[in-house]
C-alpha positions as CSV (number, residue, x, y, z in Angstrom):
1,M,-5.4,7.2,-4.4
2,S,-2.8,10.0,-4.4
3,E,0.6,9.9,-6.1
4,R,3.8,11.7,-5.2
5,K,6.2,13.1,-7.7
6,F,8.1,10.8,-9.9
7,D,10.9,8.9,-8.0
8,R,14.1,8.2,-9.8
9,F,16.5,5.4,-8.7
10,M,20.2,6.0,-9.3
11,G,21.6,3.1,-7.3
12,T,23.2,3.2,-3.9
13,Q,26.7,3.2,-2.5
14,K,26.4,-0.6,-1.7
15,Y,24.6,-1.6,-4.9
16,I,26.3,-1.1,-8.3
17,V,23.5,-0.9,-10.9
18,S,24.0,-1.2,-14.6
19,E,22.5,1.3,-16.9
20,P,19.9,-1.1,-18.4
21,L,18.8,-2.2,-15.0
22,K,18.6,1.4,-13.7
23,N,16.5,2.3,-16.8
24,A,14.2,-0.7,-16.2
25,V,13.6,0.3,-12.6
26,N,12.8,3.9,-13.5
27,V,10.5,2.9,-16.4
28,A,8.6,0.6,-14.0
29,I,8.2,3.5,-11.5
30,A,7.1,6.0,-14.2
31,L,4.6,3.6,-15.8
32,Q,3.4,2.4,-12.4
33,R,3.9,-1.3,-13.4
34,P,5.5,-4.1,-11.5
35,L,9.1,-4.8,-12.3
36,L,9.7,-8.5,-13.0
37,V,13.4,-9.3,-12.4
38,K,15.0,-12.6,-13.5
39,G,18.6,-13.8,-13.4
40,E,20.6,-16.7,-12.0
41,P,20.6,-17.1,-8.2
42,G,23.1,-14.8,-6.5
43,T,22.9,-11.9,-9.0
44,G,21.2,-9.5,-6.6
45,K,17.6,-9.7,-7.5
46,T,16.3,-9.5,-3.9
47,L,19.0,-7.0,-3.0
48,L,17.7,-4.8,-5.8
49,A,14.4,-4.2,-4.0
50,H,16.2,-3.5,-0.7
51,N,18.4,-0.9,-2.4
52,I,15.5,0.7,-4.3
53,A,13.9,1.3,-0.9
54,L,17.2,2.6,0.5
55,G,17.9,4.8,-2.5
56,L,14.5,6.3,-2.6
57,D,14.2,6.5,1.2
58,K,11.1,4.3,1.4
59,E,10.0,1.5,3.6
60,L,10.4,-2.0,2.2
61,I,7.7,-4.6,2.7
62,V,8.8,-8.2,1.9
63,W,6.5,-10.9,0.8
64,N,8.5,-14.2,0.7
65,I,6.6,-16.4,-1.6
66,K,6.4,-20.1,-0.7
67,S,5.0,-23.2,-2.4
68,T,1.9,-22.9,-0.2
69,S,1.4,-19.2,-0.7
70,T,-1.9,-18.0,-2.2
71,A,-3.0,-14.6,-3.5
72,Q,-5.4,-14.3,-0.6
73,D,-2.5,-14.5,1.9
74,G,-1.2,-11.2,0.5
75,L,-4.6,-9.4,0.8
76,Y,-6.0,-10.4,4.1
77,I,-6.8,-13.3,6.4
78,Y,-10.0,-13.7,8.4
79,D,-9.0,-15.4,11.6
80,T,-12.0,-17.6,12.2
81,V,-10.2,-19.7,14.8
82,Q,-9.5,-16.8,17.0
83,R,-13.0,-15.6,16.7
84,L,-14.3,-19.0,17.7
85,N,-12.0,-19.2,20.7
86,D,-13.1,-15.7,21.8
87,S,-16.7,-16.6,21.5
88,R,-16.2,-19.7,23.7
89,F,-13.7,-18.4,26.2
90,G,-13.4,-14.7,25.9
91,D,-15.5,-11.9,27.3
92,G,-15.2,-9.4,24.4
93,D,-17.6,-8.5,21.6
94,V,-17.0,-11.1,18.8
95,S,-19.6,-9.4,16.6
96,D,-17.0,-6.9,15.4
97,I,-15.5,-8.9,12.6
98,K,-13.0,-6.2,11.7
99,Q,-10.8,-7.1,14.7
100,Y,-10.3,-10.6,13.2
101,I,-9.2,-9.3,9.8
102,K,-5.4,-9.3,9.4
103,L,-3.9,-7.6,6.4
104,G,-1.4,-9.5,4.3
105,K,1.7,-7.9,2.8
106,L,-0.2,-6.4,-0.2
107,G,-2.8,-5.1,2.1
108,M,-0.2,-3.5,4.3
109,A,1.4,-1.8,1.3
110,F,-2.0,-0.5,0.1
111,T,-2.9,1.0,3.5
112,H,0.5,2.4,4.4
113,S,0.5,6.1,5.0
114,E,3.4,6.6,2.5
115,R,4.5,5.1,-0.7
116,V,6.5,1.9,-0.1
117,V,8.5,-0.6,-2.0
118,L,6.9,-4.1,-2.1
119,I,8.8,-7.1,-3.2
120,L,7.2,-10.4,-4.1
121,D,10.3,-12.6,-3.7
122,E,10.5,-15.8,-5.8
123,I,7.0,-15.7,-7.3
124,D,7.8,-18.9,-9.3
125,K,7.8,-21.0,-6.1
126,A,4.0,-20.6,-5.8
127,D,1.3,-22.5,-7.7
128,V,1.0,-21.7,-11.4
129,E,-2.3,-19.8,-10.9
130,F,-0.8,-17.6,-8.2
131,P,0.2,-14.7,-10.5
132,N,-3.1,-14.7,-12.4
133,D,-4.9,-14.5,-9.0
134,L,-3.2,-11.2,-8.4
135,L,-3.8,-9.5,-11.8
136,N,-6.9,-7.5,-10.8
137,E,-5.4,-6.3,-7.5
138,L,-2.2,-5.2,-9.1
139,D,-4.0,-3.5,-11.9
140,E,-6.7,-1.8,-9.8
141,M,-4.7,-1.4,-6.7
142,S,-7.7,-2.4,-4.6
143,F,-9.4,-5.4,-3.2
144,H,-12.6,-6.3,-1.4
145,I,-13.0,-7.8,2.1
146,H,-16.2,-9.9,1.8
147,E,-16.6,-10.4,5.5
148,T,-16.9,-6.7,6.3
149,N,-18.1,-5.6,2.8
150,E,-15.2,-3.1,2.7
151,T,-13.1,-2.2,-0.3
152,I,-9.4,-1.4,0.4
153,N,-8.0,1.1,-2.1
154,A,-4.3,1.9,-2.1
155,K,-3.5,5.2,-0.5
156,H,-0.3,5.3,-2.5
157,R,0.6,3.0,-5.4
158,P,3.5,0.9,-4.1
159,I,6.7,0.3,-6.2
160,V,6.4,-3.4,-6.9
161,V,9.4,-5.6,-7.5
162,I,8.8,-9.3,-8.4
163,T,11.7,-11.8,-8.6
164,S,11.8,-15.1,-10.3
165,N,14.4,-17.9,-10.6
166,S,12.5,-19.3,-13.6
167,E,11.4,-22.5,-11.8
168,K,8.0,-22.1,-13.5
169,E,6.8,-20.3,-16.5
170,L,4.7,-17.3,-15.7
171,P,1.3,-16.7,-17.4
172,D,1.3,-14.4,-20.5
173,A,-1.4,-12.3,-19.0
174,F,0.7,-11.6,-16.0
175,L,3.8,-10.9,-18.1
176,R,2.0,-8.3,-20.2
177,R,1.4,-6.2,-17.1
178,C,5.1,-6.2,-16.0
179,I,8.2,-4.4,-17.0
180,F,10.8,-7.2,-17.5
181,H,14.5,-7.2,-16.9
182,Y,17.0,-10.0,-16.9
183,I,20.1,-9.3,-14.8
184,E,23.1,-10.4,-16.8
185,F,26.0,-11.8,-14.9
186,P,28.6,-9.0,-14.4
187,D,31.7,-9.0,-16.5
188,E,35.1,-8.6,-14.9
189,T,35.1,-4.8,-15.1
190,L,31.7,-4.5,-13.4
191,M,32.5,-7.3,-10.9
192,E,35.7,-5.4,-9.9
193,E,33.5,-2.3,-9.1
194,I,31.2,-4.5,-7.0
195,V,34.0,-6.1,-5.1
196,M,35.6,-2.7,-4.4
197,V,32.3,-1.4,-2.9
198,H,32.3,-4.2,-0.4
199,F,36.1,-4.5,0.1
200,P,37.6,-1.1,-0.6
201,E,40.9,-2.1,1.1
202,I,41.5,-5.2,-1.0
203,K,44.9,-5.3,-2.6
204,K,45.0,-5.0,-6.3
205,D,47.1,-8.1,-6.9
206,L,44.9,-10.2,-4.7
207,L,41.8,-8.9,-6.4
208,R,43.3,-9.8,-9.8
209,E,44.0,-13.4,-8.8
210,V,40.6,-13.7,-7.1
211,L,38.7,-12.6,-10.2
212,K,41.0,-14.8,-12.4
213,K,40.1,-17.9,-10.4
214,F,36.5,-17.0,-10.0
215,Y,35.9,-16.6,-13.8
216,L,37.9,-19.8,-14.4
217,L,35.3,-21.6,-12.3
218,R,32.5,-19.7,-14.0
219,G,33.8,-20.9,-17.4
220,I,33.4,-24.6,-16.6
221,N,30.3,-25.5,-18.5
222,E,29.9,-28.9,-16.8
223,F,29.1,-27.3,-13.5
224,R,25.5,-27.7,-12.3
225,K,25.7,-24.5,-10.3
226,K,28.3,-21.9,-11.2
227,P,29.5,-19.7,-8.4
228,S,27.6,-16.4,-8.1
229,T,28.4,-12.8,-7.0
230,S,27.2,-13.5,-3.5
231,E,29.5,-16.5,-3.3
232,L,32.4,-14.5,-4.6
233,L,31.9,-11.9,-1.9
234,D,31.7,-14.7,0.7
235,W,34.9,-16.2,-0.6
236,I,36.8,-12.9,-0.4
237,Q,35.6,-12.5,3.2
238,A,36.9,-16.0,3.9
239,L,40.2,-15.2,2.3
240,N,40.5,-12.1,4.5
241,A,39.6,-14.0,7.6
242,G,42.1,-16.7,6.8
243,G,44.9,-14.3,6.0
244,I,45.3,-15.8,2.5
245,S,47.8,-14.0,0.3
246,C,47.8,-13.4,-3.5
247,E,50.4,-16.1,-3.9
248,D,48.2,-18.7,-2.1
249,V,45.3,-17.9,-4.5
250,S,47.6,-18.1,-7.4
251,D,48.8,-21.6,-6.5
252,E,45.4,-23.1,-5.6
253,I,41.8,-22.2,-4.7
254,P,41.6,-22.0,-0.9
255,F,38.2,-22.6,0.7
256,L,36.8,-24.0,-2.5
257,G,33.6,-25.1,-0.7
258,V,32.6,-21.4,-0.4
259,L,32.4,-21.2,-4.2
260,L,31.1,-24.6,-5.2
261,K,27.9,-25.9,-3.5
262,K,27.2,-29.0,-5.5
263,E,29.1,-32.2,-4.7
264,A,29.2,-33.2,-8.3
265,D,30.8,-29.8,-9.3
266,Y,33.3,-30.1,-6.5
267,E,34.3,-33.6,-7.5
268,H,34.4,-32.7,-11.2
269,F,36.8,-29.8,-10.5
270,I,39.0,-31.9,-8.2
271,S,39.3,-34.7,-10.7
272,K,40.1,-32.3,-13.5
273,G,42.8,-30.8,-11.3
274,A,44.3,-34.2,-10.6
275,E,44.3,-35.0,-14.4
276,A,46.1,-31.8,-15.1
277,S,48.7,-32.4,-12.5
278,R,49.5,-35.9,-14.0
279,A,49.7,-34.5,-17.6
């Protein structure tokens, strides 16, 4: 397994990265360990992997983890159904088992001709044993295909990014092998930078009012789901599309449903607003 020179991630034009996060990415690359990223939904965990690939000019392989996902899915699948159908109805040589072996996302990353970025997105959705089942493969960067008695060794060690929304606790043995980083929610200064990247033409007075109202909502502890960065960007897009002015945002919160996604949060805010108007 060959390795290229040390890659260094500095962020991209579309992804503002904090110094601690940048350091975590580069430490993970240097130590050749998976980077485990946590943070509340909408803080850019998945986008991080996309922008690491963009910033380092590498291909991205995405493994979207589901509740039914198994470690085996990521390595390879032996398509016994197709082989059976070919043996009954086809005219090819079904004795060649290799043609019925389909590599999973991890297998694709191992066999790629160049170093890639591999994201295991939302690993906490899978069964609790899922992370442990991948320990050896992530450590050794190899796996064995029993049907063909073939060992797949990674040509280039992929840069592995793992995201979690903390729906389940991850095993200690798995955590020991990862570089961990929790993406803190951006403060107003960093958020202004993020908004300016996506909306460079936004007027300063509108941006000021937008951030004021956004962080007002973020400060309501009773909310079950506080608005995230991605929802803020969607809201600004909606304001632009609707021709909403700074004064409109100052007087109310247009398109509130873009920011609040829980009915209880919406009703709580509306009721509090009604109480304030009667006071």
